[in-house]
N, C-alpha and C positions, 0 to 999 in steps of 0.2 A: 223472709224465711231464710235461715242459714242451713247450709248442707253440712254433712259430717266432715270431720277432718280427713277421714280416709278417702272419701270421694273427691274432696278438694285436692288431695295430694296426688292421686293417680292421674295419668294422662289417657286420653282416648286412644284406641288402637290406631296406629298410624296407617296400617294397611287398609283398614276399613274406612278411615277418613279419606285416604287417597282415592279409593274406589268411589266414595260418595261424591267427591269433586268431579270425577270423570262422568258419573251418572248425571250430575247436574247439567254439565255441558251437553251431554247426549239429549237430555230432555228439551234442550233449546234447539235441537236439530243439527248440532255439530257432530261431524264424523270423528269420534275419538278413538285413537288406537290405545286400547287399555291393556297394560301389562302389569297390573297392580296385584291382583289376588292370586294366592296359591291354590288354585282350584283346577283340577283336570277339566278340559273342555269336552271330554267324552261323556256319553250317556252311561248310566249305570247298566252293566250287562243284563241282558234280558232275563236270564234264569234267576237272577237275584230279584228283579222286579216281579216276576211270576210268583216267587216265594212270598213276597209281601202281599200280593193279591190273595193267594191261598190262605195266608194267615188271617186276613180280614174276613174271608168267607167262612173260615173255621171258628170265628168268634174270638180271636186273640186280640181283642181291642180293649181289654180291661187292665187294671193295675197288675203289675207283677211284683215280685220281691224287689225291695229298694235297690239292691245291688245287682239285679239282672237275673234272668232265668237260668236254671241249672244247665239246660241244654246248650245255651250259648257259652256258658263258662266251660263246659266240657269241650265244645268245639274249639275254643281258644286254646285250651290245654293240648288238645290233639294237634293243633297247628304248630305249636312250639315244639312238640315231640317230633313231628314230621320234618319241620324245617331246620331245627337247631339241635335236636337230640336232648332237649330239656324236658324233664318230667315234672309237671306241676299238678297240684290237686285243685279242684274247683274252689275249695275254701281259700286258696291263695289268689283268687281272681275277683275283681269287682268291675262291673260294666257301668259306664257313666255316659252323660249326654255329650259325647265328643271328647277328643283327647285334651282339649283345653280345660274342660271340666275335670278330667282326670288329674291333670297337673295341679289345678287349684286345690283339689281335695287332698292330694299328697302333701302339698306345702302346708295347708291349714292343719292337717293332722299331725305333721311332724315338727313344725317350728313355730316360734312366737317371739315376743319381745326378748331381746338379749341374745338371740341366736343369729348366726351369720350363714348365708347361703352363697356359695361360690359359683359364679356364672362366667364362663368364657365369653368374651366379646370379640366380634359382633355376636349378638344374641337375638332370638325371636322377641318381637316387641313386647309380648305379654309377660315374659319371665320376671323382670325386675318389679313390675307393678304388682304381680301376684304375690311376690315375696313381701312387698310393703303392705299389701292388704292384710297379710297375716301378722303384721307387726314386727317382722324380722328385718334384718339388714342385708341387702344384696351387696356382695363383694365382687366387683367386675374386674376380670383379669384380661388385659388386652392381648390378643393374638395378632399375628401379622400376615400380610399377603404372602410374604416370602416363606413363611412356615406352612402355607396352604390353609391358613386360618384355623390351625389346630392348637389346642392347649398341650403343652409339654408336661411330662411328669415333674420336672423341676419347677415349673411355674406353679403347678398345683401344690407341691410341697411348700413352696415359699408363701403361698396364700393362706395356708391353714393356721388358725389361731385356736386358743382354748374355747372360743365361742363358735367355731365352725361346726355345723351340724349336717350340712348337705352340699353335695356337688350336683349341679344341674348340667347334664351333658346331652347335647343334641347331635345325633349322628344317624344319617347325613344331616347337615346343618341348614337351617333357614336363618339368615338370608344368603349365606355364602355358597351353599352347595357342597361344602367341604365334607369328604368322606374320610373318616379317621383311618390311618394305617393301622393294621392289626398290632404291630409292635408298640405303637403309641398307646393304644387302648390297654394293652397288657401292662405297660408301665404305669398308667393311671390307676389301673386296678390294684397293683401292688401298693401304691401310695395310699389308696383308700383303705386297704386292709391294715396296713402298718399304722395308719393314723386314726383308725376307728371312725372312718367317715362314711356316711350313707351316700349312695349315688342314685339320683333319679336319671335314668337313661331314657330320653325321649327318642324313640325309634320309629316315628310315624312315617318317615320316608324310606324305611328299610328295604322296600322292594324296588326302589328306583335308583339303581346303581349302574354306572357306566364304566366298562373295562378301560384301563386295567385296575380301577378301584375295586375293592372287595368289601363286603359287609361282614361284620362279626358282632353278634349279639353280646352285649356286655356281660350278661350273666353266665356266659360259657367259659369263663376263665378259671373255673374251679369252684368248689363248694363254699370256700371262705368268701370269695367274691360274690357269689350268688346270694349268700346270706345278707349281704350289705347292699344288694341291688334291687331297685324298684323300677320295673319296666313299664313304660307307657307307650301304647300304640293304638291303632284303630283301623277302620275300614275306609276312611275318607280318601286317602291319596292312592292306595294300591288298587282299590276297586271303583274309583270315581263315585264315591258315596258321601260327598261332603255334606249334603243337606239332610242325610239320614241321621246324623248326630249320634254315632256310636263309637266310643273309645273305651279303652280298658286299662286297668292297672294290674300287674302281677307282682307280688312281693310277699314278705313275711306275713303270716296270718294275723298277728297283732295289729299291724298297720292296716291291713285290709278291713279288719273289724272296726277300727277307728274311723276309716273312711266311710264305711257303710253306715255307721251311726250318724256321721256328719251329713251324708247324702240323704238319709231318711228325713232330715229336717230341711234340706235345701230344695230338692226336686222330686222326692220320692223316686220312682223308677224311671230309667230311660224309656223312650218310646217302645211300646210292646211290639208294634208292627216292624219297626226297624230292627229289633232284636232278632226276629225270625228271618228277616232278610239277611242279616249278618251271618246267621248260621249257614244259609245257602252260599254266601260268599266264601266262607272258610272251608266248608265241606265239599263244595262243588268244584267244577273244573277250574284249574288255575291258569290256563293258557291265556285268559283275558288279561292277566297282569303283564305277561311277557309281550303280548301284542301292543299294549299301551306303552310299555317301557321302550320298545323298539322305536315307536313313533317319537317319543320324547328324545331318544338318542339322536334321531335325525334332526330334530329341531335344535337340539343342543349344538350339533355340528354346524348348522347354519348360523346360529347366533354367534358362536365363537369366531367363525369366518368373518362375519360382518364387523364384529367388534375389533378384530385384529387389523382391519383396514382403516380404522378411524385413528388419526394421529393423536397421540397423547393419552389414549385410553390404556389403562393397566388393569389386569385382573389375574387371579389364580383360577385356573380352569376347574369348574365344578365336577366333582366325582359322583355326585348324587343329587337327588331332588330335581327341581326344574326351575332353578334360578341362575341368573348371571349377575354377579356383584362386582361392579367395576368403578374405578377411580375416574372422577370427572374434574379433578382440581385444575387440570391444564386449561379448562375453559373459564376459570374464574378471572374476573377483572378484564375480560375481553368483550368487545361488541359481538353479540350473537344475533339471531334473527330479529329483524325490526329494531336493531340497535339495543336490545336488552343486554344489560350487564348484571352478572350475578356474582355473589361473593361466597356462597356456601351451597351445600347440596340441597338444602330445603328450597332456597331461592331458585336453584337450577330446575328442580322438579316443577315448581310453580310456573316458571317462565316457559318451560318445555310444554306444559299442558296448555297454557294460555296462547302461546304463539304458534306452536307446531301441532297441538292437539294430540300429544303423546303423553300417556300417564305412566309414571314410574313411582317408586317409593324411595324417599330420602334415606340415606344411610345414617343420618342423624338419629333417627328413631331406633336404629339397631345398635347404637353405640359405636358407629364408625363414620365420623365426619369426613366429608369429601367423597363419599361413595353413594351409589344409587343401586337399587335392586330392580331387575327386570325379570318378570315371570315369563318363561317360554311355554306355559301350559296353554298354548293356542296354536292355530295353524301356521304353516310356513308362509302362506299367502298373507296372513295378517302380520306376521313378523316382518316380511319384506316391505309391506307398506309402511309399517312403523319405523323401520330403520331408514327408509328413504327420507322420512320426515325428520328423524334425528340428525341425519347428515346435513339436511338443509338448515336446520336450526343452528348447528355448530358452525356452518360455513358463514353465517351472518348475512 
């Protein structure tokens, strides 16, 4: 039996694959220090869980409209008015089964063979594959550690061709944690307007910002920018609701209608119970977000302190999300724990897992050879134990 060319062309998710390797070792009784997945370790706040139980008891366990219930769309609109002063209508919103599903639907609705999609690198592992699934061509534009891993307006301008259809911007960024300066975002917005380029702004980490970094929603740079902006976000990171699978897209009505038509053939509606829980998240008390953000900030400080103590490690300090993305090239070609010698970041992660039982994700999967990603969405106690093992591994 032969598989389709599309499936043969795409790669498995590197983050999920790394987590699977860690789970395999755990199943054999090995104590693995797992820093692979971008998932808050907090439980979903109680008032959100209570709303889900209430929804089940009220009988909200049936199909909903394919693009989500009106009540949730209104709650999303109200949140953007409250947080960013942006006024949207529910007709400009579609709810999907997580932000990844939202991104897939945006891409599949907007682009196809012959189109180019500009992606700053390093980039989240799924971006380029989702573009290829749609038959379009990902155009990767390399950013640098020295620039804070941010795409400059000049780089964007230089990457645009007559085939360019879309810019995929992730702010704050996975895997680097880069939080774009407001003036850089404004410059990118001007280029997009001047060159008639649509922008998919993936803002799933928007609530996880560490001073002095600031967050600015891409659609707030004026009506002409907003008309070309497609916002993607969700409840997974801000409210510790990864498993609930609720993401959303906000954009021009024509695009939202196209996505709804596509989604009606793919998944029908997102989970009905999760939709009611998301309403409670958006409309309820927001102090839970700040409580979690403060804890992530403490962990970030701990991780940066430990990394700065390791000779040869280089990184740009993350302004958002919960990742540290650092250069490990100084360890290549040298004997590490148990005499292991590695030549690239993928080998590094494999050896680190097998010898020191620490799981990271290779930067090769993010378009950044020589780097690795560590998620600090876990306790400081777990981070301390993991860093102790990393230091032993590097010491040889």
